[in-house]
C-alpha positions as CSV (number, residue, x, y, z in Angstrom):
1,M,-13.5,69.1,-44.6
2,K,-15.4,66.6,-46.7
3,D,-12.0,65.4,-48.1
4,V,-11.2,63.7,-44.7
5,T,-12.3,60.1,-45.0
6,F,-10.5,58.8,-41.9
7,G,-13.1,57.6,-39.4
8,Q,-15.9,57.5,-42.0
9,Y,-17.4,54.0,-42.4
10,Y,-18.4,52.7,-45.9
11,P,-21.1,50.0,-45.4
12,S,-20.8,46.9,-47.6
13,H,-20.9,43.1,-47.4
14,S,-17.5,42.5,-48.9
15,F,-14.8,40.0,-48.0
16,V,-12.9,42.6,-46.0
17,H,-16.0,44.0,-44.2
18,K,-16.8,40.5,-42.8
19,M,-13.3,39.9,-41.4
20,N,-12.6,39.8,-37.7
21,P,-11.9,43.5,-36.7
22,A,-9.1,42.5,-34.4
23,I,-7.4,40.7,-37.3
24,K,-8.0,43.7,-39.6
25,I,-6.3,46.0,-37.1
26,L,-3.4,43.6,-36.6
27,L,-2.9,43.1,-40.4
28,T,-3.1,46.9,-41.0
29,I,-0.3,47.3,-38.5
30,A,1.7,44.5,-40.2
31,Y,1.1,46.2,-43.6
32,I,2.3,49.6,-42.3
33,V,5.4,47.9,-40.8
34,G,6.0,46.3,-44.3
35,V,5.8,49.7,-45.9
36,F,8.4,51.1,-43.6
37,L,10.6,48.1,-44.1
38,V,11.0,48.8,-47.8
39,S,14.6,49.7,-48.5
40,G,17.8,48.4,-50.1
41,D,18.5,47.9,-53.7
42,N,15.2,46.4,-54.5
43,Y,13.0,49.1,-53.1
44,Y,11.2,49.5,-56.4
45,A,9.9,46.0,-56.2
46,G,9.0,46.4,-52.5
47,F,7.0,49.6,-53.1
48,L,5.3,48.0,-56.1
49,A,4.2,45.0,-54.0
50,C,2.7,47.4,-51.4
51,V,0.9,49.4,-54.0
52,V,-0.5,46.2,-55.6
53,F,-1.5,44.9,-52.1
54,V,-3.5,48.1,-51.1
55,L,-5.2,48.2,-54.5
56,I,-6.3,44.6,-54.4
57,A,-7.5,45.1,-50.8
58,T,-9.5,48.2,-51.9
59,I,-11.1,46.2,-54.8
60,T,-11.8,43.2,-52.5
61,A,-13.4,45.6,-50.0
62,R,-15.7,47.0,-52.7
63,V,-14.8,50.5,-51.6
64,P,-14.7,53.1,-54.4
65,I,-11.1,53.9,-55.1
66,F,-11.8,57.6,-55.0
67,R,-13.0,57.3,-51.4
68,V,-9.5,56.0,-50.4
69,L,-7.7,58.5,-52.6
70,K,-9.6,61.4,-51.0
71,S,-7.7,60.6,-47.8
72,I,-4.5,61.6,-49.6
73,K,-5.9,65.0,-50.4
74,A,-6.2,65.8,-46.7
75,I,-2.5,65.2,-46.0
76,I,-1.1,66.5,-49.3
77,F,0.6,69.5,-47.6
78,F,2.4,67.2,-45.2
79,V,3.5,64.9,-48.0
80,L,4.9,67.8,-50.1
81,L,6.6,69.3,-47.0
82,S,8.3,66.0,-46.2
83,A,9.4,65.6,-49.8
84,I,10.8,69.2,-50.1
85,L,12.7,68.8,-46.8
86,Q,14.3,65.6,-48.1
87,I,15.3,67.3,-51.3
88,F,17.0,70.2,-49.6
89,F,18.7,68.4,-46.6
90,N,19.7,65.1,-48.2
91,K,23.2,65.5,-49.5
92,D,23.9,61.9,-50.6
93,G,24.4,61.2,-54.3
94,T,25.6,63.2,-57.3
95,P,24.5,66.8,-57.8
96,L,22.1,67.3,-60.8
97,W,24.2,70.2,-62.1
98,E,27.7,71.6,-61.3
99,N,27.9,73.2,-57.8
100,G,24.2,72.3,-57.3
101,F,22.7,71.4,-54.0
102,I,20.0,68.9,-55.2
103,T,21.3,65.4,-55.8
104,D,19.8,62.4,-57.7
105,K,19.5,60.4,-54.5
106,A,17.7,63.2,-52.7
107,L,15.1,63.3,-55.5
108,I,14.6,59.5,-55.3
109,A,14.4,59.6,-51.5
110,S,11.9,62.4,-51.5
111,G,9.7,60.5,-53.9
112,F,9.8,57.4,-51.9
113,I,9.1,59.2,-48.6
114,A,6.0,60.7,-50.2
115,L,4.9,57.3,-51.5
116,R,5.5,55.8,-48.1
117,I,3.3,58.3,-46.4
118,I,0.6,57.9,-49.0
119,L,0.6,54.1,-48.7
120,V,0.3,54.3,-44.9
121,V,-2.6,56.7,-45.1
122,M,-4.4,54.6,-47.7
123,G,-4.0,51.5,-45.5
124,A,-5.3,53.3,-42.4
125,S,-8.2,54.8,-44.3
126,L,-9.2,51.5,-45.8
127,L,-9.3,50.1,-42.2
128,T,-11.8,52.8,-41.0
129,L,-13.8,52.6,-44.3
130,T,-14.4,48.9,-43.8
131,T,-14.7,48.7,-40.0
132,S,-17.3,50.6,-38.0
133,P,-16.2,52.5,-34.8
134,V,-17.8,49.9,-32.6
135,E,-15.9,47.1,-34.4
136,I,-12.7,49.0,-34.1
137,A,-13.3,49.4,-30.3
138,D,-14.1,45.7,-29.9
139,G,-11.0,44.7,-31.9
140,T,-8.8,47.0,-29.9
141,E,-10.1,45.6,-26.7
142,V,-9.3,42.0,-27.9
143,L,-5.8,42.9,-28.9
144,L,-5.1,44.8,-25.7
145,A,-6.7,42.1,-23.4
146,P,-3.3,41.0,-22.0
147,L,-2.9,44.4,-20.5
148,K,-5.7,43.7,-18.1
149,L,-3.2,41.6,-16.1
150,V,-1.5,44.9,-15.2
151,K,-4.8,46.6,-14.4
152,F,-4.8,48.7,-17.6
153,P,-8.4,49.9,-18.3
154,V,-8.6,48.2,-21.7
155,H,-12.4,48.5,-22.1
156,E,-12.4,52.2,-21.2
157,F,-9.5,52.9,-23.6
158,A,-11.4,51.1,-26.4
159,L,-14.5,53.0,-25.6
160,I,-12.7,56.3,-25.9
161,M,-11.4,55.3,-29.3
162,S,-14.8,54.3,-30.4
163,I,-16.4,57.6,-29.4
164,A,-13.6,59.6,-31.0
165,L,-13.9,57.8,-34.3
166,R,-17.7,57.9,-34.1
167,F,-17.8,61.7,-33.8
168,I,-15.2,62.5,-36.5
169,P,-17.8,62.5,-39.3
170,T,-20.2,64.4,-37.1
171,L,-17.8,67.2,-36.2
172,L,-16.7,67.5,-39.9
173,E,-20.4,67.9,-40.9
174,E,-20.9,70.4,-38.2
175,T,-17.8,72.3,-39.3
176,D,-19.1,72.5,-42.9
177,R,-22.5,73.7,-41.6
178,I,-20.9,76.5,-39.5
179,I,-18.6,77.6,-42.4
180,K,-21.6,77.8,-44.8
181,A,-23.5,79.8,-42.2
182,Q,-20.6,82.2,-41.8
183,Q,-20.3,82.5,-45.6
184,A,-24.0,83.4,-45.8
185,R,-23.3,86.2,-43.4
186,G,-20.4,87.6,-45.6
187,A,-17.4,85.8,-44.1
188,E,-14.6,85.0,-46.5
189,F,-12.4,81.9,-46.2
190,E,-10.3,82.5,-49.3
191,G,-6.8,84.0,-49.3
192,G,-3.5,83.1,-47.7
193,I,-2.8,80.8,-44.8
194,F,-2.9,83.5,-42.2
195,K,-6.2,85.0,-43.6
196,K,-7.7,81.5,-43.6
197,A,-6.5,80.8,-40.0
198,K,-8.0,84.1,-38.8
199,A,-11.3,83.3,-40.6
200,M,-11.5,80.0,-38.8
201,I,-11.6,81.5,-35.3
202,P,-15.3,82.3,-35.5
203,V,-15.8,78.7,-36.6
204,L,-13.9,77.1,-33.8
205,I,-15.8,78.8,-31.0
206,P,-19.3,77.4,-31.9
207,L,-17.7,74.1,-32.8
208,L,-16.2,73.7,-29.3
209,I,-19.4,74.7,-27.7
210,G,-21.3,72.1,-29.7
211,S,-18.7,69.5,-28.9
212,F,-19.0,70.1,-25.2
213,R,-22.8,70.0,-25.5
214,R,-22.6,66.6,-27.3
215,A,-20.2,65.3,-24.7
216,D,-22.7,66.2,-21.9
217,E,-25.6,64.7,-23.8
218,L,-23.6,61.5,-24.3
219,A,-22.6,61.3,-20.7
220,D,-26.2,61.8,-19.6
221,A,-27.4,59.1,-22.0
222,M,-24.7,56.6,-20.7
223,D,-25.7,57.4,-17.1
224,S,-29.4,56.9,-17.8
225,R,-28.6,53.4,-19.2
226,C,-26.6,52.5,-16.1
227,Y,-23.3,52.2,-17.9
228,S,-20.7,50.9,-15.5
229,G,-17.6,50.2,-17.6
230,S,-16.2,46.8,-18.3
231,K,-17.5,45.1,-15.1
232,N,-19.8,42.2,-15.9
233,R,-20.4,43.4,-19.5
234,T,-21.3,40.9,-22.3
235,K,-21.1,41.1,-26.1
236,Y,-24.1,41.2,-28.4
237,K,-21.9,39.9,-31.2
238,K,-19.2,37.3,-30.6
239,M,-16.1,37.7,-32.7
240,G,-14.6,34.5,-34.2
241,L,-12.0,33.6,-36.7
242,T,-13.0,32.5,-40.2
243,Y,-11.4,31.4,-43.4
244,R,-11.3,35.1,-44.5
245,D,-9.0,35.9,-41.6
246,A,-6.7,33.0,-42.4
247,I,-6.4,33.9,-46.1
248,S,-5.8,37.6,-45.3
249,F,-3.2,36.6,-42.6
250,I,-1.3,34.5,-45.1
251,I,-1.4,37.2,-47.8
252,T,-0.3,40.0,-45.5
253,G,2.4,37.7,-44.0
254,G,3.6,36.9,-47.5
255,L,3.8,40.7,-48.2
256,V,5.9,41.4,-45.2
257,A,8.1,38.4,-45.7
258,G,8.6,39.3,-49.4
259,V,9.6,42.9,-48.4
260,V,12.2,41.5,-45.9
261,L,13.6,39.1,-48.5
262,L,13.8,41.9,-51.1
263,N,15.8,43.9,-48.6
264,G,18.3,41.1,-48.4
265,V,17.6,40.5,-44.7
266,V,16.9,37.0,-43.7
267,I,15.7,36.3,-40.2
268,L,17.1,33.1,-38.8
């Protein structure tokens, strides 16, 4: 459980940490779009540009690279499964041996699918590592502000996201604590997938009970402070645009534009 870095904030005073959270969310989405746009004959250059971009962003954010890479470990099964399915079901290309069912293009496609997933997860993890849950909620509320015109509860939606992200590390810590308590009582969590799944049942019950208890305590705390949603609410910190946001916008825009040009697609 400690390998899950999504939702865990890494405090620092870096260039990336001081950016406007709404801009960070927007640029993260643009980066993910850029990763999925990589294709064509120059896909090697496109993926290389994305790798360099996320590495430079990690260094600029002053986040230990192993913290970002730990997010990959949590989804390694999904990455391998996607790559294996691509190998067995992609029939394009030349077979590697006579009457073989694995082709050269299938291997290349499986590798790039795995790399695409890894780059997306690294970008999303970097966002949560450099942006606190409250800032993510504020940034989301700013980006979704136009939906207020159609009576969409933007503030409440952002609040739900903030609470969910805030309690991810708490639930992971509580899960580890319950597992250690169960192991102290002789429970075994080693073995095959089915054995591990069966062993997790005694963990899920107290975890759910604890989650409902925390939800009740949070609701009581919000009621006692007269929380009333978005009506007449003000912000303690005003979000503004700075030179950091402009520089990051230009660099990310350059990445997406470069990927599009490498694909041979020109938007007129």
